C-alpha positions as CSV (number, residue, x, y, z in Angstrom):
1,M,116.0,123.7,105.2
2,S,115.4,123.4,101.4
3,K,112.5,125.3,99.9
4,K,109.3,123.5,99.0
5,A,107.6,123.9,95.7
6,L,104.2,122.6,94.5
7,I,103.7,122.1,90.8
8,T,100.3,121.6,89.2
9,G,100.5,119.9,85.8
10,I,103.8,118.3,86.8
11,T,103.3,115.5,84.3
12,G,103.2,117.9,81.3
13,Q,106.1,119.2,79.3
14,D,106.7,122.3,81.4
15,G,105.9,120.6,84.7
16,S,108.5,117.8,84.1
17,Y,111.3,120.2,83.1
18,L,110.4,122.5,86.0
19,A,110.5,119.6,88.5
20,E,114.0,118.7,87.3
21,F,115.2,122.3,87.4
22,L,113.9,122.8,91.0
23,L,115.4,119.5,92.2
24,H,118.7,120.6,90.6
25,K,118.3,123.8,92.7
26,G,117.9,121.8,95.9
27,Y,114.1,122.1,96.3
28,E,111.8,119.6,97.8
29,V,109.3,119.2,94.9
30,H,105.6,118.2,95.2
31,G,103.4,117.6,92.2
32,I,99.7,117.2,91.7
33,I,98.6,114.4,89.4
34,R,95.1,113.3,88.3
35,R,94.0,109.8,89.3
36,A,93.7,107.6,86.2
37,S,93.4,103.9,85.5
38,T,96.5,104.2,83.2
39,F,99.9,105.6,84.1
40,N,100.5,109.2,82.9
41,T,103.7,109.9,84.7
42,Q,106.2,109.1,81.9
43,R,107.8,112.5,81.8
44,V,108.8,112.3,85.5
45,D,109.3,108.6,86.0
46,H,113.1,109.0,85.6
47,I,113.4,111.4,88.5
48,Y,110.9,109.8,90.8
49,V,112.3,108.0,93.9
50,D,110.1,106.0,96.2
51,A,108.9,108.2,99.1
52,H,110.1,105.7,101.6
53,I,113.7,106.2,100.6
54,P,115.4,109.0,102.7
55,K,116.9,110.8,99.7
56,A,113.5,111.2,98.1
57,K,112.8,114.9,97.2
58,L,110.0,114.5,94.7
59,F,106.5,113.7,96.0
60,L,103.3,113.2,93.9
61,H,99.8,113.8,95.2
62,H,96.5,112.8,93.6
63,G,94.2,115.8,93.0
64,D,92.4,117.8,90.5
65,I,92.2,121.6,89.9
66,S,88.4,121.3,89.8
67,D,88.3,120.0,93.3
68,S,88.8,122.8,95.8
69,E,88.7,120.6,98.9
70,Q,91.4,118.3,97.8
71,L,93.5,121.2,96.6
72,A,93.2,122.8,100.0
73,N,94.2,119.6,101.7
74,I,97.3,119.3,99.6
75,I,98.4,122.9,100.0
76,D,97.8,122.7,103.7
77,N,99.8,119.5,104.1
78,V,102.7,120.5,101.9
79,S,102.9,124.2,103.0
80,P,104.8,125.2,99.9
81,D,107.0,128.3,99.7
82,E,106.2,128.5,95.9
83,I,103.4,127.3,93.8
84,Y,103.8,126.9,90.0
85,H,100.3,126.6,88.5
86,L,100.8,125.0,85.1
87,A,97.8,122.6,85.0
88,A,95.1,123.4,82.4
89,Q,93.2,122.1,79.4
90,S,95.9,123.5,77.2
91,H,95.1,122.5,73.6
92,V,93.7,125.6,71.8
93,R,91.8,123.7,69.0
94,I,90.2,121.3,71.5
95,S,89.0,124.2,73.7
96,F,86.5,125.1,71.0
97,D,84.9,121.6,71.4
98,M,85.2,121.7,75.2
99,A,84.6,125.3,76.1
100,Q,82.9,124.8,79.5
101,Y,85.5,122.3,80.7
102,T,88.3,124.6,79.5
103,G,86.7,127.5,81.5
104,N,86.3,125.3,84.6
105,T,89.9,124.1,84.6
106,T,92.0,126.7,82.8
107,G,90.1,129.6,84.3
108,L,88.6,128.7,87.6
109,G,91.4,126.4,88.6
110,T,93.6,129.5,89.2
111,T,90.9,131.2,91.3
112,R,90.5,128.1,93.5
113,I,94.2,128.0,94.3
114,L,94.5,131.8,94.9
115,D,91.6,131.6,97.3
116,I,93.2,128.8,99.2
117,I,96.5,130.7,99.5
118,K,94.6,133.8,100.7
119,K,92.9,131.8,103.4
120,T,96.1,130.2,104.7
121,K,97.5,133.7,105.3
122,R,101.0,132.3,104.4
123,R,103.4,134.3,102.2
124,T,103.3,131.6,99.5
125,K,104.6,132.8,96.1
126,F,102.4,132.0,93.2
127,Y,103.3,131.7,89.5
128,Q,100.4,131.8,87.0
129,A,101.2,130.2,83.6
130,S,99.6,132.8,81.3
131,S,99.7,132.5,77.5
132,S,100.5,134.5,74.4
133,E,97.2,133.3,73.0
134,M,95.6,136.0,75.2
135,F,96.9,138.6,72.7
136,G,95.0,136.9,69.9
137,K,94.7,139.3,67.0
138,A,96.4,142.3,68.8
139,A,99.0,144.2,66.8
140,F,102.5,142.7,67.1
141,P,105.1,142.6,68.6
142,Q,103.3,142.1,71.9
143,N,104.5,143.1,75.3
144,E,103.2,143.6,78.9
145,N,101.3,146.8,77.8
146,T,99.6,145.3,74.7
147,A,95.8,145.1,74.9
148,F,94.5,141.5,74.9
149,C,92.2,140.2,72.2
150,P,91.6,136.5,72.8
151,R,90.4,134.3,70.0
152,S,89.6,131.0,71.6
153,P,87.9,129.5,74.7
154,Y,91.4,128.6,75.9
155,A,92.6,132.2,75.5
156,V,89.5,133.6,77.2
157,A,90.0,131.2,80.1
158,K,93.7,132.1,80.4
159,L,92.8,135.8,80.3
160,Y,90.3,135.3,83.2
161,A,93.0,133.6,85.2
162,Y,95.5,136.3,84.4
163,W,93.2,139.1,85.7
164,M,92.3,137.0,88.8
165,A,96.0,136.8,89.5
166,V,96.4,140.5,89.2
167,N,93.4,141.2,91.4
168,Y,94.5,138.9,94.2
169,R,98.0,140.5,94.0
170,E,96.7,144.0,94.3
171,G,93.7,143.3,96.5
172,Y,95.3,141.1,99.1
173,N,99.0,142.0,98.8
174,M,99.9,138.5,97.7
175,F,103.0,137.5,95.8
176,V,101.4,136.6,92.5
177,S,103.1,136.8,89.2
178,N,102.1,136.1,85.6
179,G,104.5,134.6,83.1
180,I,103.0,135.4,79.7
181,L,105.0,132.7,77.8
182,F,105.0,132.5,74.0
183,N,105.1,129.1,72.4
184,H,107.9,126.9,73.8
185,E,108.5,123.4,72.5
186,S,110.6,120.3,73.1
187,P,110.8,116.6,72.5
188,R,108.4,116.3,75.5
189,R,105.7,118.3,73.8
190,G,102.4,116.3,73.5
191,E,102.0,114.6,70.1
192,T,98.8,116.4,69.3
193,F,100.5,119.8,69.3
194,V,101.6,120.9,65.9
195,T,105.4,121.1,66.4
196,R,105.6,117.7,67.9
197,K,103.1,116.4,65.3
198,I,105.4,117.6,62.6
199,A,108.6,116.2,64.1
200,R,107.0,112.9,64.9
201,G,105.4,112.7,61.4
202,A,108.7,113.3,59.7
203,A,110.3,110.5,61.7
204,N,107.5,108.1,61.1
205,I,107.6,108.8,57.3
206,V,111.3,108.2,57.2
207,A,110.7,104.9,59.1
208,G,108.0,103.9,56.6
209,R,105.3,103.8,59.2
210,E,103.3,106.6,57.6
211,K,103.0,108.2,54.2
212,K,101.2,111.4,54.9
213,L,101.0,114.1,57.5
214,Y,97.8,116.2,57.8
215,L,98.0,119.7,59.1
216,G,95.7,122.8,59.4
217,N,96.6,126.4,59.0
218,L,100.2,126.6,57.6
219,K,100.3,130.4,57.6
220,A,100.0,131.0,61.3
221,K,103.1,132.5,62.7
222,R,104.4,131.9,66.2
223,D,107.4,132.9,68.4
224,W,108.8,129.5,69.2
225,G,111.4,128.8,71.9
226,Y,112.9,125.9,73.8
227,A,110.9,124.7,76.8
228,P,113.8,124.0,79.3
229,E,114.9,127.6,79.0
230,Y,111.4,128.9,79.7
231,V,110.9,126.9,83.0
232,E,114.1,128.5,84.3
233,L,112.4,131.9,83.7
234,M,109.4,130.7,85.7
235,W,111.7,130.3,88.7
236,K,113.4,133.6,88.1
237,I,110.1,135.4,88.1
238,L,109.3,134.1,91.6
239,Q,112.8,135.1,92.8
240,S,112.2,138.7,92.0
241,E,111.9,141.2,94.9
242,K,108.3,142.0,94.0
243,P,105.6,140.2,92.0
244,D,105.1,141.3,88.5
245,D,104.1,140.2,85.0
246,F,106.5,139.2,82.3
247,V,106.3,138.5,78.5
248,I,108.8,135.7,77.6
249,G,109.6,134.9,73.9
250,T,112.5,134.9,71.5
251,G,111.5,137.9,69.4
252,S,111.5,135.9,66.2
253,A,108.3,134.5,64.5
254,H,108.0,131.7,62.0
255,S,105.1,130.0,60.3
256,V,103.9,126.5,60.7
257,E,104.8,126.0,57.1
258,E,108.4,127.1,57.9
259,F,108.6,124.6,60.8
260,A,107.3,121.8,58.6
261,A,109.6,122.7,55.7
262,L,112.7,122.7,57.9
263,A,111.8,119.5,59.8
264,F,111.1,117.5,56.6
265,S,114.2,118.9,54.8
266,Y,116.4,118.0,57.9
267,A,114.9,114.5,57.8
268,G,115.7,114.2,54.1
269,L,112.1,114.4,52.9
270,D,110.2,116.3,50.3
271,R,107.4,117.9,52.2
272,K,105.3,118.5,49.1
273,K,105.0,114.7,48.7
274,H,103.9,114.0,52.2
275,I,102.0,117.0,53.7
276,E,98.3,117.6,53.1
277,I,95.8,120.0,54.5
278,D,92.8,118.9,56.5
279,E,90.3,121.6,57.3
280,R,89.2,119.9,60.5
281,Y,92.4,121.2,62.1
282,Y,91.4,124.9,61.4
283,R,90.1,126.9,64.3
284,P,86.8,128.7,64.1
285,T,88.7,131.9,64.9
286,E,92.3,132.0,64.0
287,V,95.3,133.7,65.5
288,H,97.6,134.7,62.7
289,D,100.7,136.4,64.3
290,L,102.2,136.2,67.7
291,L,105.6,137.8,68.4
292,A,107.1,138.6,71.7
293,D,108.6,141.9,72.8
294,S,110.6,140.7,75.9
295,R,112.6,143.7,76.6
296,K,111.4,143.9,80.2
297,A,112.4,140.3,80.9
298,K,115.8,140.9,79.3
299,E,116.4,143.9,81.5
300,E,115.0,142.6,84.8
301,L,115.6,138.8,84.5
302,G,118.6,138.6,82.2
303,W,116.6,136.7,79.6
304,K,118.5,135.8,76.5
305,P,117.4,132.6,74.6
306,K,120.1,130.2,73.6
307,I,118.3,128.0,71.1
308,T,117.2,129.4,67.8
309,F,114.2,128.3,65.8
310,E,116.2,126.2,63.4
311,E,118.0,124.5,66.2
312,L,114.8,123.8,68.0
313,V,113.4,122.0,64.9
314,K,116.6,119.9,64.6
315,I,116.5,119.0,68.3
316,M,112.9,117.8,68.1
317,V,113.4,115.8,64.9
318,D,116.5,114.0,66.2
319,A,114.7,113.1,69.4
320,D,111.7,111.6,67.6
321,M,113.9,109.7,65.2
322,R,115.8,108.2,68.2
323,E,112.5,107.4,70.0
324,I,111.2,105.2,67.2
325,G,114.5,103.4,66.7
326,L,116.1,105.4,63.9
327,K,119.6,106.8,63.9
328,P,119.1,110.6,64.3
329,V,120.7,113.1,61.9
330,G,122.8,114.3,64.8
331,E,122.9,118.0,64.4
332,G,120.3,118.6,67.1
333,D,122.2,116.4,69.5
334,R,125.4,118.3,68.8
335,I,123.7,121.7,69.4
336,L,122.5,120.6,72.8
337,K,125.9,119.3,73.9
338,E,127.5,122.6,72.7
339,K,125.0,125.0,74.3
340,F,124.1,123.0,77.4
341,P,127.2,121.0,78.4
342,D,125.9,120.7,82.0
343,R,122.2,120.0,81.2
344,W,120.2,119.8,84.4
345,W,117.4,117.8,82.7
346,Q,118.3,114.1,82.5
347,R,116.8,113.0,79.3
348,D,115.4,114.5,76.0
C-alpha cells in the first residue's frame, strides 16, 4: 500500500510543490484547506482529480489549524504516515500588525497537531516548517548550533513551535523533525513577498501596466534558493533513520537591492527610474543578514542546490512575464530545461 501524507498549508507555495513531489513518489496525499467564499486552490487545481474517480490520490479537507477538534477528526480519519506542517501566518511584516493571530496559528498550531499525534499513539512522522527568521540578528553564517535571536512576532511564534517540536520528540519519543529553511522562492510565491513583488513589478512595468515599484529595506541580505528543491529536502528529512533538525540554505547571501537590480536588468529596465522606497514596508525591528551553514544537510541528506541566485531571479521574471501575456526573455526557461529535464512539478 502507498504511504499517506497529510499537508497543512497545501495551497501555499511549498504545499503545492510538496503535494506534486509526494504524488510523484506514489503517495496518497491529503491536504487541509480553509473554508472560504472564494476559491484559493489555484496552486493545486492542476493536480486535483475528483475524489469519485478511482485514480484519485489527492484529497482536500476543510479545516483550520486553530481548530483542535477538526484537526483531530482529519488526522484520525486519514491516519497519515507522515504529516508536513507548513500552514502559518507566514508574512513577517504583517506579523507585527497581527501579533496575536500569528502566535495562535504559527505557534500554537504546531502544538495542537503534536498533541493530537501523541494521543493517537501512532508512529506518525511529523515535519515542522521552521524558519531562518528565528536566527534574527545572530552572527552569521547560521547552523543548527547557532543561538536564536528572533526579531518579529512571526519569528517568535516559529521559535515557540520549534521548541515544542523538540520537546515532544524528546519527551514522548515521537518522530518529530525541524527543517530550518532559509528563504526559498519560485513563481508560485505570494505576490506580497518581496521577491515575487519585484519579479511581478518588472513584468508589469515592461507591459506598461505600472510605472513604479515601491519597496522597503533594500539592504537586507537573504540566502535565497529555489522552492522545488527545498520541498524534496522536507521529504528526505522524514526518511532519515532518526528525527533531527536541519538547516537548509544555499550558503550564498544577496541583498534585496541585488535581487531588484538583476530582475530589472534582465527585463531590460533601468531600476533607478522605476524603484522607490516606501517606509511603510520597513519592519519595526529589522533582520539584516541571514546566511545558511548547511554542512550537516550536505553530509547527511546529500543536499546540493542546483539553482543559483541569478538563475532563480531569471526563472521568476520569465514566469511573471509569461503570466501577464508577454514573451519571456527565455534564459530562465532554458535553465529549468537544462537542470530539471524530468521536472516532477507540472507547471511553473
